[in-house]
All heavy atoms as a GROMACS GRO file, in nm:
protein
  624
    1MET      N    1   0.474   1.808  -0.838
    1MET     CA    2   0.541   1.727  -0.740
    1MET      C    3   0.523   1.581  -0.776
    1MET      O    4   0.427   1.544  -0.843
    1MET     CB    5   0.486   1.755  -0.601
    1MET     CG    6   0.507   1.897  -0.554
    1MET     SD    7   0.457   1.917  -0.385
    1MET     CE    8   0.608   1.979  -0.320
    2HIS      N    9   0.616   1.501  -0.729
    2HIS     CA   10   0.611   1.358  -0.754
    2HIS      C   11   0.673   1.285  -0.634
    2HIS      O   12   0.739   1.346  -0.551
    2HIS     CB   13   0.686   1.322  -0.883
    2HIS     CG   14   0.831   1.355  -0.877
    2HIS    ND1   15   0.881   1.480  -0.909
    2HIS    CD2   16   0.939   1.281  -0.840
    2HIS    CE1   17   1.012   1.480  -0.894
    2HIS    NE2   18   1.050   1.361  -0.850
    3TYR      N   19   0.649   1.154  -0.627
    3TYR     CA   20   0.703   1.071  -0.521
    3TYR      C   21   0.810   0.981  -0.580
    3TYR      O   22   0.792   0.924  -0.687
    3TYR     CB   23   0.592   0.985  -0.457
    3TYR     CG   24   0.500   1.067  -0.372
    3TYR    CD1   25   0.397   1.141  -0.428
    3TYR    CD2   26   0.516   1.072  -0.234
    3TYR    CE1   27   0.313   1.218  -0.349
    3TYR    CE2   28   0.433   1.149  -0.155
    3TYR     CZ   29   0.332   1.221  -0.214
    3TYR     OH   30   0.250   1.298  -0.136
    4GLU      N   31   0.921   0.968  -0.508
    4GLU     CA   32   1.031   0.883  -0.551
    4GLU      C   33   1.048   0.769  -0.452
    4GLU      O   34   1.053   0.791  -0.331
    4GLU     CB   35   1.161   0.963  -0.558
    4GLU     CG   36   1.160   1.071  -0.663
    4GLU     CD   37   1.288   1.152  -0.667
    4GLU    OE1   38   1.373   1.138  -0.575
    4GLU    OE2   39   1.304   1.230  -0.763
    5LEU      N   40   1.058   0.648  -0.505
    5LEU     CA   41   1.085   0.530  -0.424
    5LEU      C   42   1.231   0.492  -0.445
    5LEU      O   43   1.273   0.469  -0.559
    5LEU     CB   44   0.993   0.414  -0.464
    5LEU     CG   45   1.014   0.282  -0.392
    5LEU    CD1   46   0.992   0.297  -0.241
    5LEU    CD2   47   0.922   0.174  -0.450
    6TRP      N   48   1.306   0.488  -0.336
    6TRP     CA   49   1.449   0.461  -0.342
    6TRP      C   50   1.484   0.328  -0.277
    6TRP      O   51   1.423   0.288  -0.178
    6TRP     CB   52   1.525   0.570  -0.267
    6TRP     CG   53   1.532   0.700  -0.339
    6TRP    CD1   54   1.432   0.793  -0.353
    6TRP    CD2   55   1.645   0.753  -0.407
    6TRP    NE1   56   1.477   0.900  -0.425
    6TRP    CE2   57   1.608   0.879  -0.459
    6TRP    CE3   58   1.774   0.707  -0.430
    6TRP    CZ2   59   1.695   0.958  -0.532
    6TRP    CZ3   60   1.861   0.787  -0.500
    6TRP    CH2   61   1.822   0.911  -0.552
    7ASP      N   62   1.586   0.262  -0.333
    7ASP     CA   63   1.651   0.149  -0.268
    7ASP      C   64   1.770   0.208  -0.194
    7ASP      O   65   1.870   0.246  -0.256
    7ASP     CB   66   1.695   0.046  -0.371
    7ASP     CG   67   1.777  -0.068  -0.313
    7ASP    OD1   68   1.795  -0.072  -0.189
    7ASP    OD2   69   1.825  -0.152  -0.390
    8ALA      N   70   1.760   0.217  -0.063
    8ALA     CA   71   1.865   0.280   0.016
    8ALA      C   72   1.995   0.201   0.013
    8ALA      O   73   2.103   0.259   0.025
    8ALA     CB   74   1.818   0.298   0.160
    9ALA      N   75   1.987   0.070  -0.006
    9ALA     CA   76   2.108  -0.013  -0.007
    9ALA      C   77   2.195   0.020  -0.128
    9ALA      O   78   2.317   0.024  -0.118
    9ALA     CB   79   2.071  -0.161  -0.006
   10SER      N   80   2.132   0.045  -0.242
   10SER     CA   81   2.209   0.074  -0.364
   10SER      C   82   2.209   0.222  -0.400
   10SER      O   83   2.278   0.263  -0.493
   10SER     CB   84   2.154  -0.007  -0.482
   10SER     OG   85   2.025   0.041  -0.518
   11ALA      N   86   2.132   0.300  -0.327
   11ALA     CA   87   2.116   0.445  -0.353
   11ALA      C   88   2.066   0.472  -0.494
   11ALA      O   89   2.110   0.564  -0.561
   11ALA     CB   90   2.246   0.519  -0.327
   12ASN      N   91   1.970   0.390  -0.537
   12ASN     CA   92   1.908   0.406  -0.669
   12ASN      C   93   1.759   0.431  -0.657
   12ASN      O   94   1.693   0.375  -0.571
   12ASN     CB   95   1.929   0.280  -0.754
   12ASN     CG   96   2.071   0.266  -0.802
   12ASN    OD1   97   2.129   0.359  -0.855
   12ASN    ND2   98   2.128   0.149  -0.781
   13VAL      N   99   1.708   0.515  -0.748
   13VAL     CA  100   1.564   0.534  -0.757
   13VAL      C  101   1.504   0.411  -0.824
   13VAL      O  102   1.547   0.370  -0.931
   13VAL     CB  103   1.529   0.660  -0.839
   13VAL    CG1  104   1.379   0.671  -0.860
   13VAL    CG2  105   1.583   0.785  -0.772
   14LEU      N  106   1.404   0.351  -0.758
   14LEU     CA  107   1.336   0.234  -0.814
   14LEU      C  108   1.222   0.275  -0.905
   14LEU      O  109   1.197   0.209  -1.006
   14LEU     CB  110   1.282   0.145  -0.701
   14LEU     CG  111   1.386   0.085  -0.607
   14LEU    CD1  112   1.316   0.012  -0.493
   14LEU    CD2  113   1.478  -0.009  -0.684
   15ALA      N  114   1.151   0.382  -0.866
   15ALA     CA  115   1.035   0.425  -0.945
   15ALA      C  116   0.994   0.565  -0.902
   15ALA      O  117   1.029   0.612  -0.793
   15ALA     CB  118   0.918   0.329  -0.924
   16VAL      N  119   0.919   0.631  -0.989
   16VAL     CA  120   0.865   0.764  -0.964
   16VAL      C  121   0.714   0.757  -0.984
   16VAL      O  122   0.667   0.696  -1.080
   16VAL     CB  123   0.929   0.869  -1.059
   16VAL    CG1  124   0.866   1.006  -1.039
   16VAL    CG2  125   1.080   0.875  -1.039
   17PHE      N  126   0.638   0.821  -0.894
   17PHE     CA  127   0.493   0.813  -0.896
   17PHE      C  128   0.430   0.952  -0.891
   17PHE      O  129   0.487   1.044  -0.834
   17PHE     CB  130   0.443   0.734  -0.774
   17PHE     CG  131   0.508   0.600  -0.760
   17PHE    CD1  132   0.616   0.582  -0.675
   17PHE    CD2  133   0.464   0.492  -0.834
   17PHE    CE1  134   0.677   0.459  -0.662
   17PHE    CE2  135   0.525   0.368  -0.823
   17PHE     CZ  136   0.631   0.352  -0.736
   18ASP      N  137   0.310   0.962  -0.945
   18ASP     CA  138   0.233   1.086  -0.940
   18ASP      C  139   0.165   1.107  -0.805
   18ASP      O  140   0.130   1.218  -0.769
   18ASP     CB  141   0.128   1.090  -1.050
   18ASP     CG  142   0.188   1.101  -1.188
   18ASP    OD1  143   0.298   1.161  -1.201
   18ASP    OD2  144   0.126   1.051  -1.283
   19SER      N  145   0.145   0.996  -0.731
   19SER     CA  146   0.074   1.008  -0.603
   19SER      C  147   0.139   0.920  -0.497
   19SER      O  148   0.204   0.820  -0.529
   19SER     CB  149  -0.073   0.968  -0.618
   19SER     OG  150  -0.085   0.829  -0.637
   20GLU      N  151   0.116   0.957  -0.373
   20GLU     CA  152   0.165   0.876  -0.262
   20GLU      C  153   0.100   0.739  -0.264
   20GLU      O  154   0.165   0.638  -0.237
   20GLU     CB  155   0.138   0.946  -0.129
   20GLU     CG  156   0.191   0.867  -0.011
   20GLU     CD  157   0.150   0.923   0.124
   20GLU    OE1  158   0.034   0.969   0.136
   20GLU    OE2  159   0.232   0.919   0.215
   21ALA      N  160  -0.029   0.734  -0.296
   21ALA     CA  161  -0.102   0.606  -0.297
   21ALA      C  162  -0.037   0.506  -0.392
   21ALA      O  163  -0.024   0.388  -0.359
   21ALA     CB  164  -0.248   0.628  -0.334
   22GLU      N  165   0.004   0.553  -0.511
   22GLU     CA  166   0.072   0.464  -0.606
   22GLU      C  167   0.202   0.412  -0.546
   22GLU      O  168   0.232   0.293  -0.556
   22GLU     CB  169   0.104   0.538  -0.736
   22GLU     CG  170  -0.016   0.573  -0.820
   22GLU     CD  171   0.025   0.657  -0.939
   22GLU    OE1  172   0.083   0.766  -0.921
   22GLU    OE2  173  -0.002   0.612  -1.052
   23GLY      N  174   0.279   0.500  -0.487
   23GLY     CA  175   0.406   0.461  -0.428
   23GLY      C  176   0.388   0.362  -0.314
   23GLY      O  177   0.460   0.262  -0.305
   24LEU      N  178   0.291   0.388  -0.228
   24LEU     CA  179   0.266   0.298  -0.116
   24LEU      C  180   0.218   0.161  -0.162
   24LEU      O  181   0.251   0.059  -0.102
   24LEU     CB  182   0.166   0.361  -0.020
   24LEU     CG  183   0.216   0.484   0.056
   24LEU    CD1  184   0.102   0.550   0.132
   24LEU    CD2  185   0.332   0.450   0.147
   25GLY      N  186   0.143   0.157  -0.272
   25GLY     CA  187   0.101   0.029  -0.328
   25GLY      C  188   0.219  -0.054  -0.373
   25GLY      O  189   0.225  -0.176  -0.347
   26VAL      N  190   0.316   0.009  -0.436
   26VAL     CA  191   0.437  -0.063  -0.479
   26VAL      C  192   0.520  -0.104  -0.357
   26VAL      O  193   0.574  -0.215  -0.354
   26VAL     CB  194   0.519   0.021  -0.578
   26VAL    CG1  195   0.654  -0.044  -0.607
   26VAL    CG2  196   0.441   0.039  -0.708
   27VAL      N  197   0.526  -0.019  -0.257
   27VAL     CA  198   0.598  -0.056  -0.134
   27VAL      C  199   0.536  -0.182  -0.074
   27VAL      O  200   0.607  -0.274  -0.035
   27VAL     CB  201   0.597   0.060  -0.032
   27VAL    CG1  202   0.643   0.014   0.106
   27VAL    CG2  203   0.683   0.175  -0.081
   28ARG      N  204   0.403  -0.187  -0.066
   28ARG     CA  205   0.336  -0.308  -0.013
   28ARG      C  206   0.373  -0.431  -0.094
   28ARG      O  207   0.400  -0.538  -0.037
   28ARG     CB  208   0.184  -0.289  -0.010
   28ARG     CG  209   0.136  -0.200   0.100
   28ARG     CD  210  -0.016  -0.207   0.119
   28ARG     NE  211  -0.090  -0.171  -0.001
   28ARG     CZ  212  -0.124  -0.047  -0.034
   28ARG    NH1  213  -0.091   0.054   0.045
   28ARG    NH2  214  -0.193  -0.022  -0.143
   29GLN      N  215   0.376  -0.417  -0.226
   29GLN     CA  216   0.413  -0.531  -0.312
   29GLN      C  217   0.556  -0.575  -0.285
   29GLN      O  218   0.584  -0.696  -0.276
   29GLN     CB  219   0.396  -0.494  -0.459
   29GLN     CG  220   0.253  -0.475  -0.502
   29GLN     CD  221   0.243  -0.420  -0.644
   29GLN    OE1  222   0.343  -0.386  -0.708
   29GLN    NE2  223   0.121  -0.408  -0.693
   30LEU      N  224   0.647  -0.480  -0.273
   30LEU     CA  225   0.787  -0.514  -0.249
   30LEU      C  226   0.805  -0.582  -0.113
   30LEU      O  227   0.878  -0.680  -0.101
   30LEU     CB  228   0.875  -0.389  -0.258
   30LEU     CG  229   0.888  -0.328  -0.397
   30LEU    CD1  230   0.965  -0.196  -0.391
   30LEU    CD2  231   0.956  -0.424  -0.493
   31LEU      N  232   0.738  -0.529  -0.011
   31LEU     CA  233   0.747  -0.589   0.121
   31LEU      C  234   0.690  -0.731   0.121
   31LEU      O  235   0.748  -0.822   0.181
   31LEU     CB  236   0.674  -0.503   0.225
   31LEU     CG  237   0.737  -0.365   0.252
   31LEU    CD1  238   0.648  -0.284   0.345
   31LEU    CD2  239   0.878  -0.378   0.306
   32ALA      N  240   0.580  -0.751   0.050
   32ALA     CA  241   0.519  -0.884   0.041
   32ALA      C  242   0.610  -0.983  -0.031
   32ALA      O  243   0.605  -1.103  -0.005
   32ALA     CB  244   0.383  -0.875  -0.030
   33SER      N  245   0.695  -0.931  -0.122
   33SER     CA  246   0.785  -1.020  -0.194
   33SER      C  247   0.919  -1.040  -0.123
   33SER      O  248   1.008  -1.104  -0.176
   33SER     CB  249   0.808  -0.970  -0.337
   33SER     OG  250   0.883  -0.849  -0.336
   34GLY      N  251   0.932  -0.982  -0.002
   34GLY     CA  252   1.049  -1.009   0.078
   34GLY      C  253   1.151  -0.897   0.093
   34GLY      O  254   1.256  -0.918   0.154
   35TRP      N  255   1.124  -0.780   0.038
   35TRP     CA  256   1.219  -0.669   0.053
   35TRP      C  257   1.229  -0.630   0.200
   35TRP      O  258   1.130  -0.629   0.273
   35TRP     CB  259   1.172  -0.548  -0.026
   35TRP     CG  260   1.212  -0.551  -0.170
   35TRP    CD1  261   1.166  -0.637  -0.265
   35TRP    CD2  262   1.303  -0.465  -0.235
   35TRP    NE1  263   1.223  -0.608  -0.386
   35TRP    CE2  264   1.309  -0.502  -0.370
   35TRP    CE3  265   1.381  -0.357  -0.193
   35TRP    CZ2  266   1.388  -0.438  -0.462
   35TRP    CZ3  267   1.460  -0.292  -0.285
   35TRP    CH2  268   1.463  -0.333  -0.419
   36ASP      N  269   1.347  -0.595   0.241
   36ASP     CA  270   1.372  -0.544   0.376
   36ASP      C  271   1.324  -0.398   0.381
   36ASP      O  272   1.369  -0.316   0.300
   36ASP     CB  273   1.522  -0.550   0.405
   36ASP     CG  274   1.560  -0.505   0.544
   36ASP    OD1  275   1.478  -0.438   0.612
   36ASP    OD2  276   1.672  -0.536   0.586
   37PRO      N  277   1.232  -0.364   0.472
   37PRO     CA  278   1.183  -0.227   0.476
   37PRO      C  279   1.293  -0.125   0.501
   37PRO      O  280   1.282  -0.009   0.462
   37PRO     CB  281   1.080  -0.227   0.589
   37PRO     CG  282   1.104  -0.351   0.666
   37PRO     CD  283   1.170  -0.448   0.574
   38GLU      N  284   1.403  -0.166   0.562
   38GLU     CA  285   1.514  -0.075   0.588
   38GLU      C  286   1.584  -0.034   0.459
   38GLU      O  287   1.662   0.062   0.458
   38GLU     CB  288   1.614  -0.136   0.685
   38GLU     CG  289   1.559  -0.156   0.824
   38GLU     CD  290   1.508  -0.027   0.889
   38GLU    OE1  291   1.576   0.077   0.877
   38GLU    OE2  292   1.401  -0.030   0.952
   39HIS      N  293   1.557  -0.103   0.350
   39HIS     CA  294   1.617  -0.069   0.221
   39HIS      C  295   1.530   0.022   0.136
   39HIS      O  296   1.571   0.060   0.027
   39HIS     CB  297   1.648  -0.196   0.141
   39HIS     CG  298   1.759  -0.277   0.200
   39HIS    ND1  299   1.812  -0.385   0.137
   39HIS    CD2  300   1.827  -0.265   0.316
   39HIS    CE1  301   1.907  -0.437   0.211
   39HIS    NE2  302   1.918  -0.366   0.321
   40LEU      N  303   1.410   0.055   0.184
   40LEU     CA  304   1.316   0.134   0.105
   40LEU      C  305   1.293   0.272   0.166
   40LEU      O  306   1.282   0.286   0.289
   40LEU     CB  307   1.182   0.061   0.094
   40LEU     CG  308   1.186  -0.074   0.023
   40LEU    CD1  309   1.050  -0.142   0.034
   40LEU    CD2  310   1.227  -0.057  -0.122
   41SER      N  311   1.284   0.372   0.079
   41SER     CA  312   1.252   0.508   0.119
   41SER      C  313   1.155   0.567   0.017
   41SER      O  314   1.172   0.547  -0.103
   41SER     CB  315   1.378   0.596   0.123
   41SER     OG  316   1.467   0.549   0.219
   42LEU      N  317   1.056   0.640   0.066
   42LEU     CA  318   0.959   0.706  -0.022
   42LEU      C  319   0.945   0.850   0.022
   42LEU      O  320   0.918   0.879   0.139
   42LEU     CB  321   0.822   0.636  -0.014
   42LEU     CG  322   0.713   0.692  -0.104
   42LEU    CD1  323   0.744   0.666  -0.251
   42LEU    CD2  324   0.577   0.632  -0.068
   43GLY      N  325   0.965   0.941  -0.073
   43GLY     CA  326   0.955   1.082  -0.041
   43GLY      C  327   0.903   1.161  -0.158
   43GLY      O  328   0.907   1.117  -0.273
   44ILE      N  329   0.853   1.279  -0.129
   44ILE     CA  330   0.800   1.368  -0.231
   44ILE      C  331   0.910   1.467  -0.272
   44ILE      O  332   0.995   1.503  -0.190
   44ILE     CB  333   0.674   1.442  -0.179
   44ILE    CG1  334   0.600   1.511  -0.291
   44ILE    CG2  335   0.708   1.534  -0.066
   44ILE    CD1  336   0.462   1.560  -0.253
   45ASP      N  337   0.908   1.506  -0.398
   45ASP     CA  338   1.007   1.601  -0.447
   45ASP      C  339   0.941   1.691  -0.551
   45ASP      O  340   0.837   1.657  -0.608
   45ASP     CB  341   1.126   1.528  -0.508
   45ASP     CG  342   1.251   1.614  -0.515
   45ASP    OD1  343   1.249   1.730  -0.469
   45ASP    OD2  344   1.354   1.564  -0.566
   46PHE      N  345   1.002   1.803  -0.575
   46PHE     CA  346   0.954   1.896  -0.675
   46PHE      C  347   0.987   1.845  -0.815
   46PHE      O  348   1.091   1.783  -0.836
   46PHE     CB  349   1.017   2.034  -0.656
   46PHE     CG  350   0.978   2.101  -0.527
   46PHE    CD1  351   1.067   2.106  -0.421
   46PHE    CD2  352   0.853   2.158  -0.512
   46PHE    CE1  353   1.030   2.168  -0.302
   46PHE    CE2  354   0.816   2.220  -0.394
   46PHE     CZ  355   0.906   2.224  -0.288
   47ASP      N  356   0.898   1.871  -0.910
   47ASP     CA  357   0.928   1.845  -1.050
   47ASP      C  358   1.031   1.947  -1.097
   47ASP      O  359   1.049   2.052  -1.034
   47ASP     CB  360   0.801   1.855  -1.135
   47ASP     CG  361   0.702   1.743  -1.104
   47ASP    OD1  362   0.746   1.632  -1.068
   47ASP    OD2  363   0.582   1.768  -1.116
   48GLU      N  364   1.097   1.918  -1.208
   48GLU     CA  365   1.201   2.008  -1.259
   48GLU      C  366   1.149   2.149  -1.283
   48GLU      O  367   1.221   2.246  -1.264
   48GLU     CB  368   1.261   1.952  -1.388
   48GLU     CG  369   1.349   1.831  -1.365
   48GLU     CD  370   1.413   1.782  -1.492
   48GLU    OE1  371   1.429   1.861  -1.588
   48GLU    OE2  372   1.447   1.664  -1.496
   49SER      N  373   1.024   2.162  -1.326
   49SER     CA  374   0.968   2.294  -1.357
   49SER      C  375   0.921   2.370  -1.233
   49SER      O  376   0.886   2.487  -1.242
   49SER     CB  377   0.852   2.278  -1.454
   49SER     OG  378   0.749   2.202  -1.394
   50GLU      N  379   0.919   2.305  -1.117
   50GLU     CA  380   0.871   2.368  -0.994
   50GLU      C  381   0.987   2.427  -0.914
   50GLU      O  382   1.096   2.372  -0.911
   50GLU     CB  383   0.800   2.266  -0.906
   50GLU     CG  384   0.672   2.214  -0.966
   50GLU     CD  385   0.606   2.110  -0.879
   50GLU    OE1  386   0.675   2.018  -0.832
   50GLU    OE2  387   0.486   2.122  -0.858
   51ILE      N  388   0.957   2.535  -0.851
   51ILE     CA  389   1.053   2.597  -0.761
   51ILE      C  390   0.996   2.586  -0.621
   51ILE      O  391   0.879   2.618  -0.598
   51ILE     CB  392   1.077   2.744  -0.798
   51ILE    CG1  393   1.136   2.754  -0.938
   51ILE    CG2  394   1.168   2.810  -0.695
   51ILE    CD1  395   1.148   2.896  -0.990
   52GLY      N  396   1.077   2.539  -0.530
   52GLY     CA  397   1.028   2.527  -0.393
   52GLY      C  398   1.142   2.511  -0.296
   52GLY      O  399   1.257   2.492  -0.334
   53ASP      N  400   1.107   2.517  -0.171
   53ASP     CA  401   1.202   2.503  -0.062
   53ASP      C  402   1.196   2.359  -0.011
   53ASP      O  403   1.092   2.315   0.038
   53ASP     CB  404   1.165   2.602   0.048
   53ASP     CG  405   1.256   2.595   0.168
   53ASP    OD1  406   1.360   2.527   0.162
   53ASP    OD2  407   1.223   2.659   0.269
   54ASP      N  408   1.305   2.286  -0.022
   54ASP     CA  409   1.307   2.147   0.021
   54ASP      C  410   1.270   2.131   0.168
   54ASP      O  411   1.218   2.028   0.207
   54ASP     CB  412   1.444   2.084  -0.004
   54ASP     CG  413   1.470   2.057  -0.152
   54ASP    OD1  414   1.374   2.059  -0.231
   54ASP    OD2  415   1.587   2.031  -0.188
   55GLU      N  416   1.294   2.233   0.248
   55GLU     CA  417   1.261   2.226   0.390
   55GLU      C  418   1.110   2.227   0.414
   55GLU      O  419   1.065   2.190   0.521
   55GLU     CB  420   1.329   2.339   0.466
   55GLU     CG  421   1.480   2.322   0.470
   55GLU     CD  422   1.548   2.432   0.550
   55GLU    OE1  423   1.480   2.499   0.629
   55GLU    OE2  424   1.669   2.449   0.530
   56SER      N  425   1.033   2.268   0.313
   56SER     CA  426   0.887   2.271   0.328
   56SER      C  427   0.823   2.135   0.297
   56SER      O  428   0.704   2.117   0.321
   56SER     CB  429   0.826   2.378   0.239
   56SER     OG  430   0.841   2.343   0.102
   57LEU      N  431   0.902   2.042   0.244
   57LEU     CA  432   0.849   1.910   0.209
   57LEU      C  433   0.836   1.823   0.334
   57LEU      O  434   0.916   1.836   0.427
   57LEU     CB  435   0.942   1.842   0.109
   57LEU     CG  436   0.956   1.910  -0.027
   57LEU    CD1  437   1.063   1.840  -0.110
   57LEU    CD2  438   0.824   1.912  -0.101
   58PRO      N  439   0.738   1.732   0.334
   58PRO     CA  440   0.729   1.640   0.447
   58PRO      C  441   0.852   1.548   0.450
   58PRO      O  442   0.918   1.528   0.348
   58PRO     CB  443   0.601   1.560   0.420
   58PRO     CG  444   0.566   1.585   0.279
   58PRO     CD  445   0.635   1.710   0.234
   59PRO      N  446   0.883   1.492   0.566
   59PRO     CA  447   1.002   1.406   0.575
   59PRO      C  448   0.987   1.280   0.490
   59PRO      O  449   0.876   1.230   0.468
   59PRO     CB  450   1.011   1.371   0.723
   59PRO     CG  451   0.877   1.400   0.780
   59PRO     CD  452   0.813   1.504   0.692
   60VAL      N  453   1.099   1.231   0.443
   60VAL     CA  454   1.103   1.105   0.369
   60VAL      C  455   1.072   0.992   0.466
   60VAL      O  456   1.123   0.990   0.579
   60VAL     CB  457   1.243   1.086   0.305
   60VAL    CG1  458   1.256   0.947   0.244
   60VAL    CG2  459   1.270   1.194   0.202
   61LEU      N  460   0.989   0.899   0.423
   61LEU     CA  461   0.959   0.782   0.505
   61LEU      C  462   1.050   0.667   0.464
   61LEU      O  463   1.073   0.645   0.345
   61LEU     CB  464   0.814   0.739   0.486
   61LEU     CG  465   0.708   0.833   0.542
   61LEU    CD1  466   0.569   0.782   0.506
   61LEU    CD2  467   0.721   0.844   0.693
   62HIS      N  468   1.099   0.595   0.562
   62HIS     CA  469   1.182   0.479   0.532
   62HIS      C  470   1.169   0.376   0.644
   62HIS      O  471   1.119   0.405   0.753
   62HIS     CB  472   1.328   0.519   0.510
   62HIS     CG  473   1.392   0.581   0.630
   62HIS    ND1  474   1.379   0.714   0.658
   62HIS    CD2  475   1.466   0.528   0.729
   62HIS    CE1  476   1.444   0.741   0.770
   62HIS    NE2  477   1.497   0.630   0.816
   63GLY      N  478   1.214   0.257   0.615
   63GLY     CA  479   1.217   0.151   0.716
   63GLY      C  480   1.080   0.119   0.773
   63GLY      O  481   0.980   0.112   0.703
   64ALA      N  482   1.079   0.100   0.905
   64ALA     CA  483   0.956   0.060   0.974
   64ALA      C  484   0.845   0.164   0.960
   64ALA      O  485   0.727   0.128   0.948
   64ALA     CB  486   0.986   0.034   1.121
   65ALA      N  487   0.880   0.292   0.959
   65ALA     CA  488   0.779   0.398   0.944
   65ALA      C  489   0.712   0.390   0.807
   65ALA      O  490   0.591   0.410   0.796
   65ALA     CB  491   0.841   0.536   0.965
   66LEU      N  492   0.790   0.360   0.704
   66LEU     CA  493   0.733   0.345   0.570
   66LEU      C  494   0.645   0.221   0.563
   66LEU      O  495   0.534   0.226   0.508
   66LEU     CB  496   0.844   0.337   0.465
   66LEU     CG  497   0.800   0.312   0.322
   66LEU    CD1  498   0.701   0.418   0.274
   66LEU    CD2  499   0.922   0.306   0.230
   67ALA      N  500   0.689   0.111   0.619
   67ALA     CA  501   0.608  -0.012   0.618
   67ALA      C  502   0.476   0.012   0.691
   67ALA      O  503   0.370  -0.031   0.644
   67ALA     CB  504   0.686  -0.126   0.683
   68LYS      N  505   0.481   0.082   0.804
   68LYS     CA  506   0.359   0.112   0.879
   68LYS      C  507   0.264   0.198   0.797
   68LYS      O  508   0.145   0.171   0.791
   68LYS     CB  509   0.395   0.181   1.011
   68LYS     CG  510   0.276   0.215   1.096
   68LYS     CD  511   0.316   0.283   1.225
   68LYS     CE  512   0.191   0.321   1.304
   68LYS     NZ  513   0.224   0.399   1.422
   69ARG      N  514   0.317   0.302   0.734
   69ARG     CA  515   0.234   0.392   0.651
   69ARG      C  516   0.172   0.316   0.534
   69ARG      O  517   0.055   0.336   0.501
   69ARG     CB  518   0.318   0.510   0.600
   69ARG     CG  519   0.246   0.601   0.506
   69ARG     CD  520   0.142   0.687   0.578
   69ARG     NE  521   0.073   0.768   0.481
   69ARG     CZ  522  -0.055   0.753   0.447
   69ARG    NH1  523  -0.129   0.662   0.508
   69ARG    NH2  524  -0.109   0.829   0.357
   70ALA      N  525   0.250   0.228   0.471
   70ALA     CA  526   0.198   0.151   0.359
   70ALA      C  527   0.084   0.060   0.404
   70ALA      O  528  -0.018   0.050   0.336
   70ALA     CB  529   0.311   0.068   0.295
   71ASN      N  530   0.100  -0.004   0.518
   71ASN     CA  531  -0.004  -0.092   0.569
   71ASN      C  532  -0.128  -0.014   0.612
   71ASN      O  533  -0.240  -0.057   0.589
   71ASN     CB  534   0.049  -0.178   0.684
   71ASN     CG  535   0.143  -0.284   0.636
   71ASN    OD1  536   0.130  -0.336   0.525
   71ASN    ND2  537   0.242  -0.316   0.716
   72GLU      N  538  -0.108   0.102   0.676
   72GLU     CA  539  -0.221   0.186   0.715
   72GLU      C  540  -0.298   0.235   0.593
   72GLU      O  541  -0.421   0.241   0.595
   72GLU     CB  542  -0.173   0.305   0.796
   72GLU     CG  543  -0.126   0.271   0.935
   72GLU     CD  544  -0.063   0.390   1.006
   72GLU    OE1  545  -0.035   0.493   0.943
   72GLU    OE2  546  -0.039   0.376   1.127
   73SER      N  547  -0.227   0.270   0.488
   73SER     CA  548  -0.295   0.320   0.369
   73SER      C  549  -0.376   0.211   0.302
   73SER      O  550  -0.480   0.238   0.244
   73SER     CB  551  -0.195   0.382   0.270
   73SER     OG  552  -0.119   0.283   0.206
   74MET      N  553  -0.331   0.087   0.311
   74MET     CA  554  -0.407  -0.024   0.253
   74MET      C  555  -0.540  -0.038   0.326
   74MET      O  556  -0.644  -0.056   0.264
   74MET     CB  557  -0.329  -0.154   0.261
   74MET     CG  558  -0.403  -0.272   0.201
   74MET     SD  559  -0.309  -0.426   0.206
   74MET     CE  560  -0.311  -0.461   0.380
   75ILE      N  561  -0.538  -0.024   0.457
   75ILE     CA  562  -0.661  -0.035   0.536
   75ILE      C  563  -0.754   0.082   0.504
   75ILE      O  564  -0.874   0.064   0.484
   75ILE     CB  565  -0.627  -0.040   0.687
   75ILE    CG1  566  -0.553  -0.169   0.718
   75ILE    CG2  567  -0.753  -0.025   0.772
   75ILE    CD1  568  -0.488  -0.173   0.854
   76GLN      N  569  -0.699   0.203   0.492
   76GLN     CA  570  -0.780   0.321   0.462
   76GLN      C  571  -0.840   0.314   0.323
   76GLN      O  572  -0.950   0.361   0.300
   76GLN     CB  573  -0.694   0.447   0.473
   76GLN     CG  574  -0.650   0.478   0.613
   76GLN     CD  575  -0.548   0.590   0.618
   76GLN    OE1  576  -0.501   0.638   0.516
   76GLN    NE2  577  -0.513   0.631   0.738
   77ASP      N  578  -0.767   0.256   0.227
   77ASP     CA  579  -0.812   0.250   0.089
   77ASP      C  580  -0.903   0.132   0.060
   77ASP      O  581  -0.958   0.121  -0.048
   77ASP     CB  582  -0.692   0.244  -0.006
   77ASP     CG  583  -0.608   0.370  -0.001
   77ASP    OD1  584  -0.660   0.475   0.045
   77ASP    OD2  585  -0.491   0.366  -0.040
   78SER      N  586  -0.917   0.042   0.156
   78SER     CA  587  -0.996  -0.079   0.135
   78SER      C  588  -1.143  -0.043   0.113
   78SER      O  589  -1.204   0.027   0.194
   78SER     CB  590  -0.982  -0.172   0.255
   78SER     OG  591  -1.070  -0.282   0.241
   79PRO      N  592  -1.204  -0.097   0.005
   79PRO     CA  593  -1.346  -0.068  -0.020
   79PRO      C  594  -1.439  -0.140   0.078
   79PRO      O  595  -1.555  -0.108   0.089
   79PRO     CB  596  -1.368  -0.119  -0.162
   79PRO     CG  597  -1.263  -0.222  -0.183
   79PRO     CD  598  -1.145  -0.177  -0.100
   80HIS      N  599  -1.384  -0.238   0.152
   80HIS     CA  600  -1.466  -0.316   0.245
   80HIS      C  601  -1.447  -0.270   0.389
   80HIS      O  602  -1.480  -0.341   0.481
   80HIS     CB  603  -1.430  -0.464   0.233
   80HIS     CG  604  -1.448  -0.516   0.096
   80HIS    ND1  605  -1.570  -0.528   0.036
   80HIS    CD2  606  -1.357  -0.555   0.003
   80HIS    CE1  607  -1.555  -0.574  -0.088
   80HIS    NE2  608  -1.426  -0.590  -0.110
   81ARG      N  609  -1.399  -0.149   0.405
   81ARG     CA  610  -1.376  -0.095   0.537
   81ARG      C  611  -1.508  -0.072   0.607
   81ARG      O  612  -1.605  -0.026   0.549
   81ARG     CB  613  -1.301   0.038   0.521
   81ARG     CG  614  -1.216   0.073   0.636
   81ARG     CD  615  -1.136   0.195   0.604
   81ARG     NE  616  -1.224   0.302   0.555
   81ARG     CZ  617  -1.203   0.429   0.580
   81ARG    NH1  618  -1.100   0.467   0.647
   81ARG    NH2  619  -1.284   0.521   0.533
   82ALA      N  620  -1.512  -0.100   0.736
   82ALA     CA  621  -1.636  -0.079   0.814
   82ALA      C  622  -1.649   0.064   0.857
   82ALA      O  623  -1.559   0.135   0.874
   82ALA     CB  624  -1.637  -0.171   0.934
   0.00000   0.00000   0.00000
């Protein structure tokens, strides 16, 4: 499985990641540089060699929900967390 980051405005894949954490890190960078969260979507997908049911995958995150998840993950991943 892999994570795909999409630009919803252009319907193009921006990047593919091995982990959600990698994808969320790039989302944070894009948001910090001024990207509109409504233009970003991050979701998990099966690799070409995998067989699976798309309905079993978690929902794609986009917009405000994606921005919230990216910010929450930064707090969770912080080494200086109390």
